[in-house]
N, C-alpha and C positions, 0 to 999 in steps of 0.2 A: 580248263581256264580259258575264257574268251576275252575278258578285259581286266586290266590292272590299273587302278587309280593310285597315283603316287604323289607324295610331297616329301622333300628332304630338307634337313637343316645341315649346314656345312660350316667348316672353319677354314680360313686361309689368312695368311698375313699380307696377301696382295689385295688392295682395295678394289672390290668388284665394280663399283660405279665408275671408276676411272679407267679400268683395264678391259672390262668385258669378261665373260665367263671362260673363254678359251685360254687366256693368259692366267686367270684366277686359279684354274685347276692345275696349272703347271708348277705352282709352288710346292717344294718338297714338304711343306707343312700342311698342305691341303688334306682334309679328311671329311668324310661324311659322319656327322654326329648322330643324327636320328633319321630313320627311314620309316615313314608311315605309309600304309598301303591298304587297299581294299580289293579283294578278288571278286569279280562279278557282282559288285554292289553290296557285298556282305559287310558287316560291321568292320570299322577301321581298326587295324592293329598297328602298333609302333614297335620298331626294333631299335633298342638303345645300343647302337654301335660303339658309342663313346665309353660305355661301361662294360664292353666285352661281349654283348649279344651278337648273334650272327643272323644274316638274312637267310631264310629257308631256301634250300636248294631249288625247289620248284619255282620259287619267285625269281631267283637268279637266272634260271634257264629261260623263264618267260621274257626276261629283258632282251634276250637275243633271238627269241622266237618270233618270226615275222607274222605268224598266225594269231598271236596275242596282241590286241590293241592296247597300247599304253596311253593313259590319259594323265595330264598334269596341267596346271595353270602356269603359263610361260614354260611350255614343255622343253624348249631348247636348253634351259638351265639344267633341268633334271637329266636330260639325255647326255649332255656334255660332261656333267659331273659324274654320272654313272659310268660313262665310257672310261674316264680316268680311274675310277674305283675298280673297274674290271681289268685294268692293266693295259688299255689301249694306248699306244704311243701318240705323241703329237702328230696331228695330221690325219689320224684314223679315229673314227667315232662310230657309235651305234648307228646303223642305217635309220634314216628318219621315216621310212615308208609306213612303219607300223605304229607311229606316234601320232597322237591327236592332242591339240592344245585348246583348253577351254577358254584361254584368253583370246585366242583368234576367233573362237565361236562367239564370244561376247562382242568382239570388235565388229564382226559381220552384222550384228544387230544394233550397231551404233552406241554400244554401252562403253563404260570406262575401261581403261586398260590395267586397272588394279583390282586385285581380288576383293579388297575392302570396298572399293567403289561399286563393283558389280553387285556384291552382296547387298549393299545399301539400296541401290536403285531397284533391284528385284524384290527387296523386302524378304530375304531368305530367313527361314526360322533359325538356322545355324549360321551366324555371321562370323567372319574372321575376328579373333580375339584382339582387343586393342592393346593388350600388354606386349604383343609380339615385338614391336619396335625396340623396346628397352631390353627384352630378353636376347634378341639378335645382337644388339650392341654388346651385351654382357658376355655371351658365350661364343659368338661367331667371329669376333674381331679381336685383335690384340688389345691389351689394356695398358695404361700408363703405369709403370712401376712406382710405387709409393711406399713410405714406411708402413702405412696402415695395411697394405696388402702383401707385405713381406717382399717387396721389390719384384713381384712376379709380373710377367708380360702377357699372361693369358689366364683366363678364368676357366676352371674345370668344374664338372658336375659336383664334386665333393666340396668345393668352396662355397656352394650355396644350394644345398639339397632341395629346399623349398622352391627356389627359382627353377631348378632343373625339373622338378615334378610339374610345375606350371608350363615349362617349355615343351614337355612331352604332350600335355593337353593341347597346347597351341598347335603343335605339329599335327595331331589327330584332327583338330578342328579345321585346319586348312583343307585336308582331304574331304571332310564332310561338306565344307562350303563348296568346293569344286564339284562334288557330286550333286549338290543342290542346284548349282548352275545348270548342269547337264539335264537334270530332271525338268527344271523350269523352261529350258529352251528346246525341249524335245520336239515341240510342234514345229520348230523352225530349223531343221537340220541343215548343216553346212553342205552345199553341193559337192559331189565327188570331185568335180573339176577344181574347185577352190582348194580342197585338201591336196590335190595333185600339185597345184601351184605352190602351196605351202611347203610341200616336200622338196620341190625344185629350189625354193628359196633357201631351205636348210642345207641342201647340197652346195649351193653357191657360198653360203656362210661358212660351211665346213672347209671348202676348198681354200678360201681366202685369197689374198694377193700378196705377191712378194714386195718387200720394201727394200730400197737401197739405203741400208743403215749407215754406210759411210757418208753418203750425202746428208742424211738426217743429222748425224753427229756434227759434221762440219758446219751445217747451216745453223744449228743451235749455238755453237761456239762463235760463229761469225756474227750472229745476231747480238750475243752478249757484248762482244767487242764494239760493235756498231753503236749499240745503245749507250755504252759507257762514253764513247767519243762524242756522240750527239749531246748527251747530258752535260758533259764537261764544256763543250762549246757554248751551250745555252747558258750555263753558269757564268762563263767568262763574259758574255754579252750583257746578261741581265743582273748579275751579282746576286741572284736569288739562291737561297739555301737549297730549295727543291723546285727546280723549274717545271717538274712534272705535276706539281700541285696546281689544280684548277684555280683554287682561291688565290694563291700567290701570283699565278700568271695573269689572272684577270686584274688584280690590283696593279701589277707592273704595267700592263697595257694601258690601264686607266691613267696611271701617273705619266704615261708617255702620250696621252691625248687620244687614246683609242678605247672607247667604251663598248662593252659587249656583255650580254647576259649569259651567254653560253660559249663553250669552246668545242662544240660538236663539229663533226666533219663538214657539214654544209655551211655552218656559221663561219668556220675558219676559211673555207674556200671563198666565201663572200667578202670577208675582211681583207683577204689578200689582194682583191681587185683595187683597193684604194689605199692600202697601208704604205707608209714611207719605207725606204730601203731597210733600215735597221729593224723595224718591227716586222717587215715582210720576211726578213731572214729568220727571225725567231719563230714566226708562225710556220714557215716552211719546215724548220727543224722539228717543230712540234708535230706537224703532219707526219713526218717520217717516223717519229717516235711512236705515234699512235697506231702504226701498222702492226697488227697482231699476228705477224707472219710466223712467229715462233710457236704459237699455241698448237697449230696443226702438227708441227714437227714433234713437239713434246707429247702430243697424243699418240703419235706413231711409236715413240720410244716406250710409252706405257703399254701399248696394245700388242706390240709385235710378239709373236710366239717364238719358241726355241728354234724353229726351222726357218726363221726370217720372214714369215708371212703374217699378215694381219688378218684376223677373222672376226666374224660376227658384226659386220658393219651395216647390215640391212635389217630393218624391222618390218616384217610382213604385216600388212594391214595397219601400218603405223598411223596413217591418216584414216580413222575409222569412218569418216563421213563418205569418203570416196573409195577406200580400199587401196589407195596409193601407198607405196613404200616410204618409210622415213629412214633417216640415217642414225647410226649409233657410233659411239666412240670417236673415230676420226671425223665423222660427219662429212661424207662425200657430197652431200646435196648442196653445199655452199662453198665449194673450193674457189679460191681466187682465179680469175682468168689469166692467161699469159698472152702478152703482145710482143715480147722480145723477138726480133727477127733472127737473132743468133742464139736461140735457146740452148742448143747443144753446147756451144762454146761457154756460155755463162754457167751452165750446169757443171761443166768440166772444171772451171775455175773455182767454183764454190766447193765442189767435191774434193779438190786438192788442197783446200784451205788457203787459197791465195787471196787474202783479204785486200792487199794493196792493189792488185790488178782489178778486182771487182769494184773497189772504190773509185779507181781511176777511170775505168771504162764505163761504169754504169751510174756513178755518183750516188744515186739513192739506193743504198745497200738494203734497207728493209723492204723496199718495193721489189727489188730483184729477187730476194729470198722468197717473198710472197708469190711471185710469178713462177717460181721453181717448185712450189709445193706439189703440183700435179706430177712433176717428173720424178718424185720419190717412189712412185708406183712403177715397178718394172716387171717384165715377164721372167719366168724361170729360164735358166741357161738353155740355149738352143732353140728358143721360141721368140716370137715377136707379138706385139699387141695388134689386133685388128679392132678398130673402133668403128662402129656403125651407129648412125643416128637418124631417127625419123625427121623428115623435113616438114616443118610447120604442122605438126600433128594435130594440135587443137584447132587450128584454123580449118584444116581439112575436115575434121570430125563435125564441127558446128555447121559448116557449109553442107555437109552430107545430110545431117539431121534435118536442117531447115529447108533443104532443096534450093539453096541460093545458087542458081545456075551459072551466073557469070563467074562466080568464084571457082566452081567446079571446072569450068572451061579453062580458067587460068592454070589450075593444077594439071589438067589433062594435057595442056601444051607445054608444061614445064616452066611456067612463068614465075615471076617474082611477085608474091602476094602484096608486098608493101607498095611496089610501083603500081600494080593493078588497082589497089585500093585507092591510092592517091589519084590515079587517072579517073576512076569511077566517081570519086568525090568532087574533083575539080573540072571534070569534063575536058581534059587535055591529055595528050600522050605523055607518059612519064617513063624515063629510062634511067636505070642506075648508072651514074657517071656520064649520063647523056642528056638528051632534051628534057627540060624541066626536072632535072635530077634533084634539085633542091626540095621538091615537093615530096620526095620519097620519105624523108624523115617525118613529115606530117602524117603520111600514110601509115608509117610504122608505129608512131605513138598512138594514133587512133586505133589501130588494130589491137595493140597490147592493152589499151585502157578501156575500150568501149564495147568489147564483145559480149560482156555480161551485164549490160544495163548501166555501166559507168557513165558519168557525166563530167562536168567541169572539174569537180573534186578529184575524180580518178585520173584525169589528164595531169593535174598538178602533182598528185602523189607519184605518178610515173615519171616526173621530171620534165614535163612539157615546157615550163618556164625556163628551166636550166638549159634547154635545147634551143633557146632563141625564140620560142613562140611568145606572143604577148597575151595579156589577159583578154583583150578584145577579140583575139582570134579563136579563143577556146569555144564559146557557145556556137558560133557558126560551124566549127569543126565537128562538134557533136551532132548538129542537125544534118550536116552533109553526110556523115557516116551512116546515120540511121536512115536517111532517104535512099542511100545507095544500097542498103541491106534490108529491104522491107520484109523479106521472108525470115530473117533472123529475129527481127523485132517481133514479128507475128509469133514465132516459135516461143519467145519469152512468155508472151501473154497467154498463149494456148496452154503452155505448161502450168502457168499460174492458175488458170481456170480449172485444169484437170486436177491439180492438187487440192484446190478449194472444194471441188465437187467430191473428191474422195474423202476428205476429212469431214465436211459438213453433212453429207448424205450417205456416206459409206458406200458410194457407187464405185464400181470398178470400170475404168475407162482406158481405152487403148488408142494411141495416136503416135505418129512419128516412129513407130517401132518400139514404143515404150508403153508399159502398163502401169497405171496408178491405182493403188488399192489401199484399203485401211482395214485392219483386223487385229483383234487382241491388243488394242492400245498402241498399235504401230502403224506408221505410214510407210508403205513400200513403193519404190519405183523400180520396176523390173526393166533392166537394160537389154539391148538386143542380144548380148552374150548369154542371157539367162540369169546373170547375177543380179541380186537385189540390193538397192540402197535402202537403209532402214533409218527411220526417224522416230525417236521415242516419245510417246504420249503427246501426239499432235493435237493442237487446239486452234480454234479461230481466235485471234487476238487483234489488238490495235497497234499499228506502228506509230512512230514518232510524228508522222504527219496527220494522224487521226483517222487513217484509212484501215480497212481490214487487211490482215495478213495471217500467215500461218506461223504459229509458235510451236516449238518442240524442245525437249530437254537434250542437252549435250554439253560437251566441254567447250567453254567459251574462250575469249581472248586472255582471260586471267588464269587459264588452266584449271578452272574450277567447274564443277557440274552445276549448270544453271539453265534457265529457260532462255532460249534464243528465238529470234524471229527471222523469217525468210520470206522470199517472194519469187515470182517467176524467174527473173534473170539469175538469181543466186542458185536456184534449183538447176537451172540450165548449166551453170558453171560446174556444179557437182556432177551432173550427167556427162558433160563433155570430158571432164578430167577423169572420171571413172571409166568412161569408154576408152580413152587414151591409155589408161592403165591396163585395161583388158587386152587391148591390141599389143601392148608391150609384152604382157604375159604370154599371149599367143605366139609372138615372135620368139620369145625365150624358150618356149616349149618346142618350137620348130628347130631351134638351134641348140637343143639340150645336149646333143651328142658332142657339141663343141665345148671347150673348156671356158665357160663364162666365169670371169673372176669379179667383174663389177658391172653395175648398171646405175647410171646417174640420170635422173629425169627420164628422157626418152632415148637414152643412149646405152648401148651394150658394148662391153669391153671383153674381148676373147683372147686368151693366152693360146696362140696358134702356132702350129708347125709352119715353117716358112713356105711350105708347098701349098698351104691352104689358100684358096682363091678369095680375095676380098670381094670381087664382083659377085661370086656365088653367095657369100654371106649376106651382102646387101640385097641380092635378089630374093633370098629366102626371107629375110627380115621384112621386106616390102610386100610380101604376099598378103592379100586381103583375107581376113578370117571368113569362114563360110557364112557366118551370121551377119556380115556387113556388106552384102552385095551392093555394088555401085560405089563404094568408098574407094577413092583413089589414094594409094599410099606410095611413098617413095622413101628409100633409105640411102644415105650417102655415107661414105666411110673413108678411112685412110689406114695405112700401116705405119707403125712407129716403134722404136726401140724402148721408149718410155711413154707414160701417159702424158697427154697434153691436150689442149683445146686447139684444134686445127684452124 
């Protein structure tokens, strides 16, 4: 036996979507119902475990045999479920090195992340059966007890033999579809390096990170009390039955001389500028109530495993346009920032449940709880967190690609890119907290908004007007930035031309360390790392301005598979973000012997022995990959007894 293709159907009374697979399998009621498999691409067989059949011994042995390659779609689910089935305790799982995931393979090709979606786009002969959703709901989840079903809380095979027979067919078909994907994508194998990164990702997900559950429980309780008090205060002022109702609140504000179409965050902040004291008080209370601080804590409660660690928080290749990671369960990619100067003291007060002291010292309880979310992640006993973060990684990468020398000089001298950018734009010296320091903010907003072809609209969406810039200042700001960065602007349009050339004439061109090619209905951009970005079914189309552009198929803003359009600066954004991702993966590979528990954007969190050197970690992380000669990297870091934003 060389390969084993697997799909399983499972039951648990723990909701998978809310908890993730690691917590899901810990339920005492967890079981594998069906086990469909194919050995070395032979016809698929199904083992009906729910009805007493047993998995053949040679197949069980293959699961733990590193020489046998195991394939599944979203393989981490199968691997973790089978670990539990084989009796592995919490925190120990089948080694990921011999596992391959056809979902990841599809993602590397820019395809959807669902088996159904991939099958449809590839036009496979054997597609995922549409009946599956209803069958999973029927057999794999608890049911509501009713008179009709005899008050049972679970459906078994004997309750619906016809449905069970269909479920077995569905299980078999999933393996057939997965094998069809492998056959169809055989011409585009996943590089060994990417599989190695996937295995590293699985190791990090398996390791998990410890949660301070005392803090989590106290924060949830405190939030409940705070919300009750805020609501009662609002009721007392407004005499509304439900002051949380948008409709009721808008009507009350209108009755009190304040008209508004929306009560969104930005609108409320704007209203507060001119609202009279009574209305201002109500709007401030509403702002506090709108803080969704408790949701992250609740996600922690749902996700945490029996050993106090949260696992499965990272989706490898979650952003399949660039290959960047995305978040799962607790969603680490959008944690609120912390600005409290006495973070440890505030944390201690919340953890001890001292509501009165928190309310007295910090006034805005929801905001305080929100700022403490990061601190719920703690290292195991006897260790500390080392947090290392790349400095201005995307700005460094785009400057390196484009050969924008003045920017590279700034990085070489350890300068502040926002000050330097403002200085370059306005032709005056700019120092943070020093001479012309007020211009740094303009440099910062320009850097963040304009690097990928953005114009006035991008500045506005980045909050330029909220930062004190006027409408009149924005067009000159765009012009100044572009004039200061001619090589980056040239890079945009050179990439645009290269992509056009590849799609229109099927020419393969290389420039800037990138290769642009088109074959088998796919546009590929090969990065300096050797990894390829893939765009499905590219065509020459027309943009909203009537000009030529590249269109391709992908997941759009509506989360649906549709035809999207792109042009040079957008492709550059993909290239830069993808390269930054490759650098992060290279750094994590370098630090693989360290106990990495989290990585957020361009930051790595290590659960470290107190003797481990932070400087050594930052030095290792800041090493330039061999494929990026001339790229100047820097990593900065700090030690901490709990996670925070330094």
